[in-house]
DOLUMZA-752811 format. One line per field, with one value per residue (C-alpha): x, y, z; residue number from 1. Coordinates in steps of 0.001 Angstrom, whole numbers. Example, Ala and Ser with C-alpha at 12.3 -4.5 7.8 and 13.67 -1.06 7.14 Angstrom:
BEGIN
px: 12300; 13670
py: -4500; -1060
pz: 7800; 7140
num: 1; 2
***
This chain:
BEGIN
px: 50499; 48018; 46749; 42954; 44881; 45948; 42384; 40786; 43792; 42777; 39247; 39696; 41869; 39291; 36851; 39118; 42067; 43264; 43900; 46832; 48153; 51823; 49848; 48733; 51812; 54335; 56975; 60138; 60809; 57368; 57315; 61158; 59670; 56649; 58613; 61095; 58590; 57122; 59889; 59615; 57208; 53082; 51146; 48508; 51947; 52568; 50061; 49770; 53134; 54015; 51878; 53220; 56651; 55907; 54299; 57200; 59785; 57656; 60854; 64140; 65689; 63766; 65166; 68597; 68339; 66850; 68441; 68857; 67603; 64325; 64442; 64875; 62080; 59699; 60901; 60746; 58855; 58939; 62536; 65037; 66668; 69306; 66347; 66828; 71105; 70699; 67715; 69892; 72892; 70823; 69200; 72313; 74393; 71285; 71216; 75081; 74245; 71866; 68479; 65975; 66808; 70077; 68814; 66175; 68898; 71375; 72022; 70974; 68850; 69045; 71909; 71954; 69700; 71195; 74904; 72950; 73010; 69468; 68137; 68443; 67176; 63141; 62890; 64915; 62527; 59945; 60817; 61566; 58306; 55431; 57162; 56501; 60659; 60548; 58493; 59404; 57484; 59250; 59606; 59177; 58720; 54571; 54935; 57272; 55268; 52171; 54838; 55992; 52327; 51400; 54345; 54687; 58030; 58733; 62239; 62643; 61688; 65358; 66043; 64284; 66815; 65675; 61783; 63018; 65091; 62100; 59666; 62030; 61632; 57944; 56417; 55935; 51984; 52857; 55411; 53224; 52515; 49209; 50244; 52198; 49785; 47232; 49540; 50580; 47294; 46070; 49403; 47460; 43754; 43578; 47091; 47863; 50810; 48956; 45174; 44806; 41811; 42186; 38464; 37873; 41624; 41474; 44346; 43509; 42699; 46117; 47330; 49960; 50089; 45850; 45767; 48296; 45761; 48751; 49257; 51224; 53779; 54590; 57298; 59042; 58378; 61350; 62220; 62025; 64847; 64311; 66177; 69037; 69056; 71199; 71417; 71599; 72455; 70672; 72126; 70253; 71246; 68267; 66793; 62585; 64024; 65483; 66858; 70546; 70820; 73865; 73011; 74282; 76500; 75210; 75965; 75067; 71038; 69108; 71468; 71058; 69047; 69177; 69284; 70288; 73998; 74089; 76732; 76899; 76817; 80182; 78381; 74518; 71706; 69518; 66774; 64382; 64154; 62605; 61769; 61816; 62332; 62244; 64383; 64331; 67038; 67942; 65549; 66820; 66148; 66847; 67425; 68576; 71491; 71168; 73550; 75031; 76355; 76351; 78388; 80541; 79249; 75649; 73355; 70580; 67400; 64211; 61502; 59100; 60969; 61428; 58735; 61103; 64071; 63804; 64328; 64215; 60376; 61402; 63667; 60870; 58294; 60647; 60966; 57497; 56472; 59736; 57641; 61179; 61575; 64397; 65826; 68039; 66294; 65927; 64701; 61677; 60095; 60146; 58855; 55501
py: 46585; 48200; 47213; 47431; 45112; 43193; 42324; 41340; 38876; 37587; 37659; 35342; 32924; 32465; 31650; 29683; 28915; 25182; 23888; 20970; 19355; 21189; 24419; 23572; 23144; 24582; 21776; 22989; 19228; 18747; 22301; 21201; 17600; 19071; 22015; 19031; 17321; 20292; 20874; 20974; 18589; 19107; 18517; 16223; 13906; 14456; 14613; 11025; 10117; 13012; 11969; 8237; 9689; 11829; 8542; 6648; 9173; 11513; 13410; 14697; 11708; 9225; 10571; 10524; 6979; 6324; 3255; 5298; 2388; 2683; 6364; 6417; 3523; 5698; 8179; 6467; 7804; 11571; 11857; 14863; 12001; 14648; 15915; 12549; 12446; 16541; 15772; 13111; 14901; 17936; 15794; 14483; 17611; 19869; 17100; 17198; 20661; 20404; 19984; 22396; 24405; 25690; 26923; 28851; 29957; 31192; 34573; 34236; 31864; 32371; 32268; 29035; 27134; 28450; 26177; 22692; 20417; 21704; 24111; 27435; 30914; 29527; 26544; 28856; 31292; 28788; 27535; 30361; 32038; 29228; 27778; 31533; 32154; 35339; 37578; 36381; 35917; 33220; 33027; 30437; 30694; 31039; 33668; 35369; 35292; 37271; 39767; 40407; 41352; 43398; 45666; 45334; 44216; 41735; 40525; 36957; 34212; 33240; 36534; 34754; 36662; 39779; 38847; 37753; 40893; 42928; 40736; 40873; 44426; 44574; 46030; 43007; 42857; 41153; 39105; 36718; 32789; 33024; 35813; 33237; 30267; 32545; 34273; 30384; 29263; 32374; 31446; 27920; 28859; 32708; 33746; 31422; 31136; 31187; 32218; 34368; 34667; 38312; 39310; 37643; 37947; 39860; 41744; 43202; 46280; 47119; 44953; 46917; 44113; 43690; 47447; 46693; 44726; 42266; 40483; 37347; 39668; 39695; 37985; 38322; 35260; 32539; 31535; 27461; 25167; 21746; 18919; 17679; 13841; 11291; 7394; 5247; 1611; -760; -4519; -7332; -10397; -12391; -15721; -16664; -16287; -12947; -9764; -8487; -4981; -2473; -177; 3771; 6133; 8459; 11334; 11864; 10693; 8122; 8465; 5428; 4085; 220; -106; -2065; -1592; 531; 2184; 5140; 4297; 5260; 6730; 7401; 4704; 5287; 3072; 4191; 4207; 862; 3827; 7915; 9706; 13016; 14844; 19205; 19938; 16552; 13518; 9767; 7362; 3657; 782; -2850; -5161; -9064; -10134; -13873; -13456; -11281; -8127; -8316; -4852; -6919; -8648; -10679; -9647; -11761; -10723; -11555; -9153; -5949; -3963; -3577; -1804; 1748; 1465; 4862; 4702; 4084; 1221; 325; 151; -1565; -4598; -4928; -5118; -8047; -11312; -13494; -16175; -18843; -17462; -14185; -11574; -9010; -5814; -6432; -7099; -3979; -2327; -8
pz: 76651; 78652; 81983; 80007; 77341; 80365; 81937; 78376; 78422; 81774; 81233; 77885; 79709; 82553; 79784; 77038; 78493; 78745; 82066; 82815; 85836; 85552; 85593; 88893; 90440; 92003; 92522; 90118; 89199; 88019; 86459; 85003; 84016; 81912; 79907; 78964; 77583; 75662; 73715; 70180; 70806; 70584; 74004; 72459; 72203; 75811; 77990; 79162; 78173; 80928; 83571; 83461; 83536; 86690; 88054; 87617; 88695; 90720; 92518; 91989; 93748; 92129; 88449; 90236; 91032; 87580; 85052; 81998; 79996; 81762; 81291; 77399; 77085; 78516; 76077; 73231; 70328; 71351; 69586; 70367; 72374; 73924; 76417; 77885; 78494; 79716; 81398; 83361; 83597; 85225; 87750; 89060; 89313; 90747; 93269; 94361; 94865; 97454; 95213; 94073; 97900; 96291; 93727; 95381; 98045; 95242; 94632; 91009; 90813; 86759; 86591; 88799; 86180; 83071; 84256; 84154; 80691; 78860; 81001; 78278; 78870; 78185; 80582; 83786; 83859; 83217; 86334; 88171; 86875; 87285; 91243; 92350; 92470; 90313; 87799; 84531; 81474; 79646; 75698; 73395; 69857; 70269; 72806; 70666; 67760; 69757; 70534; 67050; 66207; 69400; 68972; 65078; 65140; 61889; 63737; 63153; 65492; 65022; 67795; 70540; 72737; 71660; 72370; 75766; 76322; 75657; 77938; 80518; 80379; 80380; 83935; 86318; 86016; 82619; 83897; 85862; 85464; 84267; 81331; 80045; 80134; 78326; 75712; 74683; 74628; 72750; 70053; 69805; 69686; 68166; 66904; 64334; 61897; 58719; 59369; 62481; 64202; 64686; 65216; 67783; 69451; 73132; 71994; 68602; 70235; 70694; 67790; 65672; 63312; 63153; 62740; 59411; 57603; 57132; 60347; 58802; 57804; 62051; 62356; 58965; 57465; 57571; 54388; 54543; 53017; 51445; 53880; 53003; 52331; 54228; 53077; 55902; 55510; 58397; 58547; 59913; 61599; 62674; 63680; 64057; 67884; 67903; 66293; 67066; 67901; 69309; 71826; 69971; 71615; 73921; 71973; 68147; 66433; 68871; 71800; 73631; 72151; 70942; 66724; 64316; 63111; 60141; 57757; 55003; 50991; 49683; 46515; 46817; 46044; 43367; 44377; 46495; 50506; 52602; 54602; 55232; 58358; 59421; 61284; 62248; 59921; 57516; 56018; 56885; 54166; 55380; 53396; 54483; 54072; 55226; 56924; 57005; 60576; 63221; 64137; 67012; 68407; 68945; 71090; 70272; 71781; 71604; 68936; 72902; 74430; 72295; 73503; 76790; 74798; 73891; 69874; 67706; 65865; 62593; 64020; 66107; 63649; 60616; 62849; 63619; 59797; 59600; 58753; 59544; 56624; 57045; 53590; 53539; 54142; 51088; 50373; 49087; 52404; 53253; 50745; 51445
num: 1; 2; 3; 4; 5; 6; 7; 8; 9; 10; 11; 12; 13; 14; 15; 16; 17; 18; 19; 20; 21; 22; 23; 24; 25; 26; 27; 28; 29; 30; 31; 32; 33; 34; 35; 36; 37; 38; 39; 40; 41; 42; 43; 44; 45; 46; 47; 48; 49; 50; 51; 52; 53; 54; 55; 56; 57; 58; 59; 60; 61; 62; 63; 64; 65; 66; 67; 68; 69; 70; 71; 72; 73; 74; 75; 76; 77; 78; 79; 80; 81; 82; 83; 84; 85; 86; 87; 88; 89; 90; 91; 92; 93; 94; 95; 96; 97; 98; 99; 100; 101; 102; 103; 104; 105; 106; 107; 108; 109; 110; 111; 112; 113; 114; 115; 116; 117; 118; 119; 120; 121; 122; 123; 124; 125; 126; 127; 128; 129; 130; 131; 132; 133; 134; 135; 136; 137; 138; 139; 140; 141; 142; 143; 144; 145; 146; 147; 148; 149; 150; 151; 152; 153; 154; 155; 156; 157; 158; 159; 160; 161; 162; 163; 164; 165; 166; 167; 168; 169; 170; 171; 172; 173; 174; 175; 176; 177; 178; 179; 180; 181; 182; 183; 184; 185; 186; 187; 188; 189; 190; 191; 192; 193; 194; 195; 196; 197; 198; 199; 200; 201; 202; 203; 204; 205; 206; 207; 208; 209; 210; 211; 212; 213; 214; 215; 216; 217; 218; 219; 220; 221; 222; 223; 224; 225; 226; 227; 228; 229; 230; 231; 232; 233; 234; 235; 236; 237; 238; 239; 240; 241; 242; 243; 244; 245; 246; 247; 248; 249; 250; 251; 252; 253; 254; 255; 256; 257; 258; 259; 260; 261; 262; 263; 264; 265; 266; 267; 268; 269; 270; 271; 272; 273; 274; 275; 276; 277; 278; 279; 280; 281; 282; 283; 284; 285; 286; 287; 288; 289; 290; 291; 292; 293; 294; 295; 296; 297; 298; 299; 300; 301; 302; 303; 304; 305; 306; 307; 308; 309; 310; 311; 312; 313; 314; 315; 316; 317; 318; 319; 320; 321; 322; 323; 324; 325; 326; 327; 328; 329; 330; 331; 332; 333; 334; 335; 336
***
């Protein structure tokens, strides 16, 4: 990774790189919020949502004082709701420690950040680098793919710590914020997983994967596994005015969100589900069962008030499809 290569990358980034509000700031709070939004989520899905969130909670103090239910409502539809709970827990911990100044003054800022809920090796390095508090190249899956190809290293992407350790040992000139931004953009626009556009890549002159003639073999392909299916039965009691919902536990699937009560069938259900929803590690198949009376754990929520509640995306879609009838609910009402 020569200086000539670095200058080629800089020239490409100045011409082709994308500009985002969160790349133009050194505020560690805004950087932290942006990186949390972007975990396992595409930029196109979160850009406007992120700006809305930062307008509502522009400072650490504002987030510390926020109602969890309101934060969850702003987050709904983005998935991985544990991020919200970790965000709020980390904000409280950071505030009681003295805020961001306590991180900047600590003997080991990286170690200090890694003690906070939800902040891992990548996010910690991103905050420190982009805030100008240290020379780091944070390695996410996209950056790891480029490093694998540059070095001709087939180590799979699951070994992220391996690539991060090698990145930490790079010369300081390669551990600058713009380098990270450039590599992230290059990974999304040029160094694609399946069809890399090697001929227009500014790094191809020194890319070992390109010179091998088989760039997609780096990193080693991950074996795909069929996601297991979980069947859930969602229990509905409703009137023409309201539907009865319960709030899910803070930990676990859809933590802290309002939802229809649910149960798991004792035996696999042979009929097709009312809806399907994909998670990272499994597929959820949802079924409907009407109730003659509300469960004690539920509360009535007026149909007109649903927008004010943080609901899981598939449950919100399901309720939006609901055409209330005075007769009892049946699964047929919800079939695609």
